[in-house]
C-alpha positions in Angstrom: 62.3 125.1 25.2 64.6 123.2 27.5 66.2 124.8 30.4 69.7 126.3 29.9 72.2 123.7 31.4 74.0 126.5 33.1 70.8 128.1 34.5 70.9 128.2 38.4 74.4 126.7 38.6 77.1 128.5 40.3 80.0 127.8 38.1 82.5 129.8 40.1 81.3 127.8 43.2 81.6 124.5 41.4 85.2 125.4 40.3 86.1 126.3 43.9 84.8 123.0 45.1 86.8 121.2 42.6 89.9 123.1 43.5 89.3 122.4 47.2 88.9 118.7 46.4 92.1 118.6 44.6 93.9 120.4 47.4 92.6 118.0 50.0 93.7 115.1 47.9 97.2 116.7 47.6 97.4 117.3 51.4 96.5 113.7 52.2 99.1 112.4 49.7 102.0 111.8 52.1 102.6 108.2 52.4 105.5 107.8 50.1 109.2 106.8 50.5 110.4 109.8 48.5 108.2 112.3 50.3 109.7 115.8 50.1 108.4 118.1 53.0 109.4 121.3 51.2 107.9 120.4 47.9 104.7 119.2 49.6 104.3 122.5 51.5 104.9 124.4 48.3 102.1 122.5 46.5 99.5 122.8 49.1 100.5 126.6 49.5 99.8 126.9 45.7 96.3 125.5 46.2 95.7 128.0 49.0 96.6 130.9 46.7 94.4 129.6 44.0 91.4 129.1 46.3 91.7 132.5 48.0 93.0 134.6 45.1 95.9 135.6 47.2 99.2 137.2 46.3 101.2 134.3 48.0 100.9 131.9 50.9 103.3 130.2 53.1 103.5 127.5 55.8 105.7 127.6 58.9 106.4 124.5 60.8 107.2 125.3 64.4 108.8 123.0 67.1 109.3 124.2 70.8 108.3 127.7 69.8 111.0 128.0 67.1 110.4 127.8 63.3 111.9 124.7 61.9 110.8 124.7 58.3 109.2 126.8 55.7 107.1 126.1 52.6 105.9 128.8 50.2 103.8 129.0 47.2 105.4 129.1 43.8 103.7 132.3 43.1 105.7 135.2 44.4 108.0 132.8 46.2 110.6 135.4 47.3 107.9 137.6 48.9 106.3 134.7 50.9 109.6 133.3 52.1 110.8 136.7 53.2 107.6 137.4 55.1 107.9 134.1 56.8 111.5 134.6 57.8 111.0 138.0 59.2 108.4 136.6 61.7 111.1 135.1 64.1 110.3 138.0 66.5 106.6 138.1 66.0 103.9 137.8 63.2 100.6 136.2 62.4 102.1 132.7 62.1 103.6 132.7 65.7 100.5 134.4 67.1 98.2 131.7 65.5 100.5 128.9 66.4 100.7 130.1 70.0 96.9 130.7 70.5 95.9 127.7 68.5 93.3 130.0 66.9 93.0 131.8 63.6 94.3 135.3 63.2 91.5 137.0 61.3 92.3 139.2 58.3 93.9 142.5 59.3 95.2 145.3 57.2 98.9 145.7 57.2 98.7 149.5 57.5 96.5 149.2 60.6 98.7 146.6 62.2 101.8 148.8 61.4 100.1 151.9 62.9 99.4 150.1 66.1 102.9 148.5 66.3 101.6 145.0 65.9 104.3 142.8 64.4 106.5 145.9 63.5 109.2 144.0 61.6 106.7 141.9 59.7 104.4 144.8 58.8 107.2 147.0 57.6 108.4 144.3 55.3 104.9 143.5 54.1 104.4 147.2 53.1 107.5 147.1 50.9 105.8 144.3 49.0 102.4 146.1 48.8 100.6 143.6 50.8 97.3 144.9 51.8 96.2 142.4 54.5 97.1 139.1 56.0 95.6 136.3 58.0 96.8 133.0 59.4 95.4 129.7 60.7 97.0 127.1 62.8 98.2 123.7 61.6 96.9 121.4 64.6 96.3 117.7 65.0 94.7 116.2 68.1 95.6 119.1 70.3 99.2 119.5 69.0 100.2 122.6 67.2 102.4 122.0 64.3 102.7 125.4 62.9 100.6 127.9 60.9 99.4 128.7 57.3 99.8 132.4 56.4 98.0 134.1 53.5 99.1 137.4 52.0 96.4 139.5 50.2 97.5 142.2 47.7 96.9 146.0 48.4 93.6 147.1 47.1 93.3 149.9 44.6 92.0 152.2 47.4 93.5 151.2 50.6 91.8 151.9 53.9 93.5 152.5 57.2 90.8 150.5 59.1 91.1 146.8 59.6 89.5 144.7 56.9 86.4 142.7 58.0 86.9 139.1 58.6 86.4 137.0 55.6 84.6 133.9 57.2 84.6 131.9 54.0 88.3 132.5 53.3 89.2 131.7 57.0 87.0 128.5 56.8 88.7 127.4 53.5 92.2 128.1 54.8 91.5 126.3 58.1 90.1 123.4 56.3 93.2 123.1 54.2 95.5 123.6 57.2 93.7 120.8 59.0 94.2 118.5 56.1 97.9 119.4 55.9 98.3 118.8 59.6 96.7 115.4 59.1 99.0 114.6 56.2 102.0 115.5 58.0 101.0 113.5 61.1 100.3 110.5 58.8 103.7 110.8 57.2 105.5 111.0 60.6 103.7 107.8 61.7 104.4 106.2 58.3 108.1 107.0 58.8 108.1 105.7 62.3 106.5 102.5 61.4 108.8 101.9 58.5 111.8 102.5 60.7 110.4 100.1 63.4 109.7 97.6 60.6 113.3 97.9 59.3 114.7 97.5 62.8 112.7 94.3 63.4 113.6 92.9 59.9 117.3 93.6 60.7 117.0 92.0 64.1 115.4 88.9 62.5 118.0 88.8 59.8 120.8 89.1 62.4 119.3 86.2 64.3 119.3 84.1 61.3 122.9 84.9 60.5 124.0 84.0 64.0 122.1 80.7 63.8 123.7 79.9 60.4 127.2 80.8 61.7 126.6 78.5 64.8 125.9 75.6 62.5 128.9 76.2 60.4 131.2 76.3 63.4 129.6 73.4 65.0 130.1 71.3 62.0 133.7 72.3 61.5 134.6 71.9 65.2 132.5 68.8 65.5 130.7 70.1 68.5 127.2 71.2 69.6 125.7 74.5 68.5 125.6 75.8 72.1 129.3 75.5 72.4 129.7 77.1 68.9 127.6 80.0 70.0 129.8 80.5 73.1 132.9 80.5 70.9 131.3 83.1 68.6 130.3 85.3 71.6 133.7 85.1 73.2 135.5 85.9 69.9 133.2 88.9 69.4 133.9 90.2 72.9 137.7 89.6 72.8 137.9 91.5 69.5 135.3 94.1 70.4 133.2 93.3 67.4 129.4 93.1 67.1 128.2 89.5 67.2 126.4 89.9 63.9 129.5 91.1 62.2 131.4 88.0 63.4 128.6 85.7 62.4 128.5 87.3 58.9 132.3 87.0 58.5 132.1 83.3 59.4 129.3 82.7 56.9 131.2 84.5 54.1 134.5 82.9 55.0 136.2 86.3 55.5 136.8 85.5 59.2 139.8 83.5 60.3 137.9 80.3 61.0 141.0 78.6 62.2 141.6 81.2 64.9 138.0 81.1 65.9 138.1 77.4 66.0 141.2 77.3 68.4 139.5 79.5 71.0 137.9 77.3 73.5 135.0 78.6 75.4 135.2 78.9 79.2 133.8 75.8 81.0 130.3 76.4 82.4 130.1 77.5 86.0 128.7 74.9 88.3 125.2 75.5 89.5 124.6 76.1 93.1 
């Protein structure tokens, strides 16, 4: 008889690998003009919940020590957002971000009893969260924020801290690193697009000025250098950008006769 196709195959493991692969692809997909940071953080948080069988998950982006943006999973969205917002005065996200290291799983009851993150743990107990952990979002030594995972209260809660789940931490950190890379790539993509747009506008402006010089030179029957001086003097005297005056000349909306009557100052004699 042939071997069972499923014999010796960890189907749950294969499923998790597929899920992780999909999550990493999602985390890398940030090079788009219509990129929405909040929607992106929600999608990758959803992947984290699915991978870790968590109640909810959320991502806090931090700049200069202050939270600047939140992204939470679609599952129990209100819970996740509330537990991120309450961390302004302390919590696993700020702790992980500050140290640059993961905050291993800790039971909420144990943290509350020891007065660790009192506001956060009190709120988490209201939602029947049993434990939590966080991993930093970091890229090339720069801390961007943290990913926080919320695990449901077990059927028989224990007051002692939960043992660190190395697999869960590793999965979360892998996803967090991919998210940090995706965000960094998007920032670079945006910066380059802005720079390219500025360079294109500068080139287009130069072309418009040259075209306006030619139009004025032809109508005034003079050289292009003199025409350029006339353009520049008109722009200065009317406190207008040179490109705006050039565009007006090209389109005919500028009073060409007035511009034509203005004579440029004679060049200064050289020493």
